[in-house]
NUSEBA-244528 format. One record per residue: residue in one letter; x, y, z of N, C-alpha, C, CB in turn. Coordinates in steps of 0.05 Angstrom, whole numbers, plus 5000, padded with zeros to 4 digits. Each point is the difference from the previous one (the first is absolute). Glycine has a CB too. Layout:
AXYZXYZXYZXYZ...
% end
This chain:
M547049955437496649664976500949934990496250094984K504449674995499049904963497950134992500949545001I499450384961498550184998497349634995503850674976T492549425016499349804991497450094967501449755062I501150154920497850074982497549874991503550184991G495449994989498249814976499450034985498949885013I500749974963499850024978498149904993503550044998D495650104976496850024991501249854967496950585034I503149204953501349924978498149944986503649875017G494950344956498249894981502349834985495850404996G501549684979501149844975502950144997495049914972S504850235018502950294981500650205031496950144930T500549895092501150245013500049955030498450304963T503649765051500649895026500750275011501749504991K497250545037500150175013500550015030498050074964I504449945058501349975020500550245006501549604993V497750355040500150185023502449805015494150265002G506549885027501349865028499250375019505749474977F494250265048498750135018503049955018493749924992Q507250375029502349965015499950175027502449894955D495849895069499750265019497050054996505050254996H493249594990498150114998499450134971500750035049K501850124948499750264982499949874967503350375039L496049774946499549824965502950214987492449884987K508149844997503650274995498149994964507749775039I494350414953497750044966500749814981499750514998P497349434993498949824980500950044974496349985025T503349674963501550014970497949844980505549985020V494950084966498449874974501550034979495750085013V503849644989502049904958498649834983504849935018K494550134961499349864972502949804987496350494988A502049355002502049794978498449994998503449785000D498049954987498249804983499249665003502150354972N499049675054499749755015500050065019501449754980P496850125046499150125023503149935015493649924999I507949875004502449895004502350254999498049534979A502650635004501050184988499350305009500049634966S497350445036499750215009499449965028498950164959L502249645063500049875036502250154994498049465022F503850434968504050125005500450284993502349554981G495950485002500750244985499650275023498249744948A498350275071500550075017500549945031498650164964L501849635038503049795028502650324993499849124983G500650744991502550304995499650235008501049864963K496850235018499850295011500150165030497949894962F499149825039498950045038503350255017496749235007I504750444991503249975017501450234998500749534992Y498950644976502050204993498450195014502349874955D496050235033497950195007499550195033498049624961N503150025050498650205029502549855018493150064998N509049894987504349985010500149935021502250354981I497049285013499449815014502149774995495250165001Q504949645018501749874988497949724998505050275019L497049554971497849675008500249925025500749794960T501650315052499349795029498150275018506049585006D493250654975498250015020496650005002504350185008I496649554976497149935003498549735009500750324968E497749755045499949745029497549694981499750545064K499949554920497149844981498650124973498649895048I501049954935498850174974497349795007504850184955M492350065045497849734996498550114968498549865067L501950014911498349974973497049895002504549904979T495450275001495550054997500150074974497650265048G499849584943499550174967500949714988501650655001V496149404965500449644993502350014991495649824985G506750415012502249914991501949775017499550484978S499349605057502449855015498949664989501150405055A497649474931499749715002502549984981494349885008Y507950264978502449964993502449925009498150214985V502049945051501450095014499749735007500050515008E503149334980500249695027502250015012497849654977Q503550565030502849945009498950315029504749764937P497550165080501250255021501450324980502049495040L496350664959502650214987501950125017496950144969Y505249935025503549915005500249965031502550324960G495949375039500749885031498450225020505649774987I493750375010497650165019498249784998500350554990P497849425039498349795000497150054996503349815025T495950164951498450154980497149715007505050334952Y492449945049496949974999498150004980501050155033K497349574971498350154977496150055018504049654944V495050605044498550015027496350044986505150305038N493449664968497950034980499250304991498449565020E500850314954499350414982498550175012499649864957F498750025050496050025017501150125035496449364970I505050555040500649975025501450335003500549385004S501450554968502850285007498050154990505849884990N492050244994497650204983499450115022497849774961G500249975060499150125030501750105012497349735006L506150204993500750105025500850344990502049465026G497950604939501150194999498150235003503449754977G495350245014496750125016499950125025497849644982Q502850115031499750045029502850175016496749514998Y504850564988502150165003500550214980501649655022F496850524965499850214991497450035006503450014971T494550055044497550065017499249915027498750014960G503649875051499449855029497850035013503850045007L493449794965497149854996501049735016497950204947K500549665078500049874994497949724985503150335027D495649824955496649884989500450304970495449775068L505950034914499750034973499149804980503050295013I497249824959500849934975501350074988497849925000V505049924985502550014989498650044972503449695033V497250394949500650054966502450024984496750215009S504349574985502350054995499650014969502349805043M498450414950498750084972503449814974496150725024G503349124974503249884971498849944977503249715029T498150134967498349944968496549975001504649674985G495450245038497749855009499050155027501849534978T495950505034500849925029497649935015503850295002S498249725022498649755022499650165019502349574993L495550295018498150155037501649835019493750064990V507950125025499949945034498750045011502550045006Q496149735015498850135033501149905017495950064994V503950365016501349915037499050065016503250024997N496349745025499050085026501549915021496150014984G504450135029502849975016502249954990497949865027D503649834975500549915009501249834977497450145039K498649764953498649864971501049964973496850175020I504149854958500250114977499549704980503750485019S494449734965499849824984499650064970498649795039H502150024945499150174960496449945018504949734930T493950365038497450005001499649984967499050285050G503249694949499549994971502050154972495249965029G503650314949499950104991500450034974500150025037I500150134935498950054979502750064990495150135011G504549744959501549984974499550304989499449454990I501250775024499450274984503050095020492950134985G508349974998501850095020502950324969499249235049G502050684962502450174994500149754965503350225069G496349624931500249794972497450114977501749485035T497150484987496950164991501150304968497449945077I504050314939499950194991501849974977498550225040L503649564967502749974973499349834982503850065026G494249734985498149934980499750164977498049815033L499150304975498350194983501650294993495549785024S507050364989500750074982502350024982497250115022S502749594969502849914995497149964962505049655067L491950194948498349984972500150264991496649635010L501650605010498550244976502250255008493449865000L508850115015501750235001504449944979495650105066K503749674929502149944991502450005027497950204949T501949835064502250075012501149805039498150564963Q502049335039501749975036501450145016500449724987D499950545012501250155008499050095019501550044969I498049995051498750015039500950384991502449355051S500450774944499750264998498950224981502949825022Q495750004957498550114970497750015015502049784953I496849955050496749955014499650175019499949554996M501050555021499250135019499450354994502649595027D500450384952500050214980498350164989502349784995L495349964986498950084980496150065022504449654948A497350175077496150045016500650295019497949345014S504050774983500650235010498150204990504649875004K494750004960500150294989496049854989507650284978G491249475032498649954983497349985029503949774949N493350305026497850025005497549825010502250264974L498149565049498349785014497950134985501849835051R496750394955496150114986500449804971499050735014N502749274961501349934979498649654994504950395012I496549475018499549725004498649835015502950104990D495350095035499949825009496150065005506349915018L492149974992497250064996499950075028498149694961Q502150555051498650085030495449944998505850545007I494549615016497950024999498750134998500749825010Q500550494996498550114980499250064969501050075036D499349634948500450024970498049955005503749914974I495649875042496249835006497750125012502349625009S499550635016497150015022501250264996498249575041K499650634969499650205001500550055030497250014959D502549765069499850025020502149925006496150015003A505450005027501849745001499349835000502250125014L497949625008498449725005500549995035501249684945P498550295058499349955034504149835016492049804987G508550355019503749995006501950074969499149515043L499850534933502050044973500050265002499149634966P502450505028499950354994499949864977502750445031L496749854944499249984974502449874977496850445016T506449745000503149884981499549645011504950575008A494549495004500449605011499649794970496650075059T505149704941500849904967497449815009506650004980A492650055006497649734981500749814980497050325002S504849724988500849794979504050124985492649894985N508750005027502850054995499449904959503349825068F497250464923501349944977496450004985506049665017G492150414996498649894979498450164997500549605005K500250774993500950084975500649994974500250055028V501449964972501849944976497649974976504449715030R495550424949499149844978501150084974496149935025N506550314969501650024976502849975013496750324969L505049835012502849975016500850175012501349774975V500150155055500350315012503250075005495149955028S506650154989502950034994501049775024500350614980E501549455007501749755032500650105015502149734984E498450505028499450275022497449785016501050644964D496549445021498649785009499949715013499650264973I500749634997500649765009502749955021497549904954A503650105049500850075027499050005029501650194968I497550165031498650025026497849745012500750534986G498149414991497749815003501949775016496450124950I504549705024501349785014501150025029500949904956I500750285055501050005024498050035017503850154987H493650025009498050035017498849865010499950234985M499649574996498249644998501349855013498349974956V504250125046501849705012500250125034504349814947L496350455058499750075025497649965010503050284994Q495149795002496850025001498549805010500450224967V500249495013499649724999502550045027498149734938I504250195072501649945016498150175031505149954958G495350355042497949995024496950025006503850155005K495349694976497649915007499949745012498650274968S503249525016500849665003500350115029502949714952A499450475055499650045041498650075012502650075004I494550024984497650125021498249695004499450634976L500549384998498349714996500049755021501350124952S502349895052501249795011500249995028502150004963S497350195043499950135039497249985010503750414997L493849534972497249985023500249855010497150124985N503149635023499849815024501450095025499749654968S500350595035502750015024499150385002505549494980N495950505050500550275008502650254996497149705026I503350144948503050254989498950124983504249765001H497150524999499450194987502850174992495149975023D506349864989502850174987501749884973500850135052F500850004933501349794983502950144988494949754987V506550035027503050064978501150014970500449825034M499750364948500449944989503049944995495750144997T505349604993502450074988501449894974500050085044G502149904957501949904969499950204981498749525001N502550474977499950234990498550114984503149935009L495149944988498550264987498250175016500149764960V501750335062499050245019502650254984497949655061K502450274928502850214977497350114981506149604990F491850315000498450154975498650215027498649554948P501650735040500250295012495949955004506050384966Q492249455007497750005010498849765019499850284961C501849615061498549915024499450115024501649724984K499350565011499050175026496550074994505650275008E494249864963496550085008500249755001497050424977I503149304993497349845000499249795033501449964936F500950065079499249855027498250195025504949704990Q496150654999498350165016497050034999503850194998S495749734968496549964983499849825024499449994936L500949775065499949755001499450025034503349824953E497950355064500250125029497950045001503450195007T495850084984497550114998496749845004503750264970M497949545008497049934986499249695017501250254940F501249775086497749605008502550045025497949504939D502650775078500550105026501849685002495150425020V506849664973502749865016503750114994496049544996H506050424994501550175019503149834974496550075075F503849964903502550024985502650045018497250194963I505249685036502350075014501950054972499249685052I502850404939501150034981503650095022494550164954P506149615055503050105008502650074982498249745034E504250444982500950034987501849755008498750504988Q503449484978500649794990499349645003502650415000A494649705001498149775006501249704962493950525038E508049544965500649764979501049855001499650164983Y501750005048501649785006498649905025504550174978S492749805031500249915017499549634997499050545016T501349424971500349654991502149945019499049974946A504450185050501350005010500850015027499650064964I499650195047498950035027499549775021498150334975G499149645020498849764996500349735008499950254974A503349655011501849794991502350035025499050024941A501950235058501250085026499349985019501150204985L496449835024498850065032499649655009496650574992T503749134988498149805008501149865015497849994967E504350035047501549905014499250125032503649934956E497250445037498350075031496450044996504950325020R494549584970497450085003497749615011501550594950G501549185048498449815010500249794980497050305026M502149774946499349984978501649624996499650704984D499549174986501449785000501950104977496549645020M505950154987501950104976501649734994500750565017K500349414964501649724992502150164983496049574998Q506050185019503750134991498849864981505050075035I497750054945502249864974501749915006499650234974L500849455040502449834994501649994985498249855012
% end
């Protein structure tokens, strides 16, 4: 059986997956200066890593903001554009098997996609995400190197940055433990270390994303959130989302290979009967 390719093209990063006989091939991610360069770099690397030929590929499904720049079929292979939010939803279902969930796509910003069975809808988003971490780190830490930011954060002390309930009250508040955040960066009065700033930035961004996801579910019966995108690589995700689970009685799921969720959803679009538009 031939291979169906799913490609999520960002501004400069492209993620690619493939399915053959319902089995996932080795996924690939490539960064480049522009979306077209990253697209062809990713496709070439994917073909090489999986030891396949162009003739093995039946169709290519494109999604993501960078797909707008693709105006012709790739290598003569039937090529389609599919809705990014639909891809988000299908990717979340693929990882969890759940019918009802909210997929939280943590990229440069954050989008929220609600899934109710076969109905997938984009419910909104926030301008907080990886771009926020990079921008604030550039201003406050003079770096946009993610590895360096992670390393600094691993040595930081959040108590030097965030104002917690225990800083303003001797007793826990209803539904809020003493360690709950009262104000992000609300404790900063004097110079603090770069390590403390780094953990403060990451904690603020991830906490805002988690709470925004919870707020987006208030008018539904959904309590399961699938976290996808590049921010899942931050080691602080697990601790932050676990604390929100305890406070709000919800469930955050961080799948393996979560950064490829949208590409996986794109590859599944035809199989799930969703709309797609062929590039001619």
